[in-house]
Steps between C-alpha positions, in 0.01 A plus 500: 500500500712379790394160627546351846544126535565260785838330477536137401805271530717429196416205277772238493855627538549778246851578380656841560845646440632786710773693319742667742722768343808558713780754509714507813215359708650157564464541877123533452459205261462210747202660676331594172544153353381326817185715509414372151593133529304466827173607334203264530253414222733574206788328325740794536830533315761773535717656230773731628650733238824648630602816316879454529501591870853569630406402857477123444120493459538260208684252720227525764242431230694197372525361853123531543450321168727215604294448815160501327431396141202737490746791485664594169758772435588724208823699539578801284862528395459879488262733679192550281277711723187401684250505211714268287543281809122481548441410138776240476328314784144546379583369151586157641177448697295195398268468800134603508562802723794733564609761752793742517639553849807703591770315692450730800127433536303217663192316374239460774393148604216368284499802269582317176224246554249777567597683181491202265172376651336828400631468143391138476143592596499811280672415172467855361729632778861541387647685800445463875642713781429577863620676812865533602673578827834677523791412724847639572823395331659299780188354655272210431147571377280520806190284481208740487165410640310395192166658434219264603362490145622390159317608187570512129446817301485476120505803271450514126826621350355833383347565844833430670689728260243776562561467874878520458471795260284689751754442778804553279726252673596134497298300758722190468842492665592185300590214738128437559418475127435164332441478124340239280781391268272507196431869578874567510544321168227715347625843614876434491766591752618809689581817305873582533424868431320525836749402773294659779136470394522176304278324754214748458526488123500120510187481717323740262590280203364190673182678613434618143433135409424320828301546819685579824451327835585606854540291813326711760593427859817293545849644455639370170865614523754681718689789340842576649576873538866603494733763352593279205143463369519604135183708521646707784866514399463556124157654447432650839383853414134587453579664167674190366214283623239717326696498176530122508132446582407729213719292267330180621149634436607588146476129416128567462589683176630177349273393209519140622356608835229706330405200285447288812355780716278750314490729806881539504494866379251591772703321767818674381333839527383416852854397596653813348250717689599328825874542436440864403332562836789329679750715310311815598505389865876439488563841341294664777690306767833618362376859478386498864823343620717711269704184467575415140475650156172387342575598141539138387166414660326793336643394163376147555156623601482726193588207274242286677223759460591545132485125445157478663373791290629328188331174595172682562524669159555163332198361684276785382625461143421130497 
C-alpha cells in the first residue's frame, strides 16, 4: 500500500555521484555541472563520460575538472554509444547514492538532498524520483512557482510496478531519478539491447527488489527539449515507442525477476494488455487518418495476443 510521509532533512552529509554522459553537448556541460555542485545537504561529485565527441566536449569536461576536484572525466577513444557510456560511468561509482543526468539537463536546487533524505529514512527504498519541468533548447530553465507542499510517497515495489503496467509508460524522465548504490549493485547496469527503453526496464528491475519513493511537490529536475534529444530524433514514432516499451516490460519474464517478485507474471500480463490496447488505438488512428500502412502494427499485435494466450495456457496448466 502506498504510504505518505512528511519530509525530513538528510542526516549528515551523504555522498552522491552524478554521472553525466555526454556526446556533442559540451556547450551544455557547465550549466549541468554547476547545478549539481551547488546542491545543499549532500557531498556531490560529478563524473562526466565523454563518448568521443567530435565537438570538443571532452576538452570542456577536462577544463571543468581542472577548476573543481569534485569533477572527474572519462574520455572514450572511440564512440561506444549511450548505453555503454552510461555503464562505464556507473561502474566506477563508490558513493552511497548515484544519479544519471544527461549533459543537456539541469538538476533543480535542493533536489538531491530531498531524494537522499527519503532513502535515509526509508532504507527499503532503492529508487526516488519526482516532478520535472521542461524548457527550450536555447533558454535557461525558468523558476516555477513551487507547490506550497512537500510530501513523500513510498510504494512497495510490486505496487509501483502494477501502477506502471496499468499505465503502460515510463513515469520517470531520468534526470530526476536518484538510486541507492547498493540497489544498483544488486540489479546490475543498463541493458545494451534496449537503447530507447533501457530506463523503464531498469526501474522495473530495481522495483522488483526495492521500494520506490517519490518527492511530491517540488520540481526535482529540468528537462531540456530540443531537436537533438535522442528520444525524439532516434525513436520518435509512436510505433517505435510501443515496440521499445513492450521490450522493456519483457524483463518481467526473467527468472531472476520472478524469483524476487512472485507477481511478475501477473504484472507482465497487465502490461501486455495495456500495450495491446495502445496498439489497437494507434491502428484505429492510422485507419481514420488513412496515413500509414498498419500491417507491421497488426503483426505486432497478433504476436502480442498469441504470447498472452500462451502465457495464460501455461498458467492454467500449472
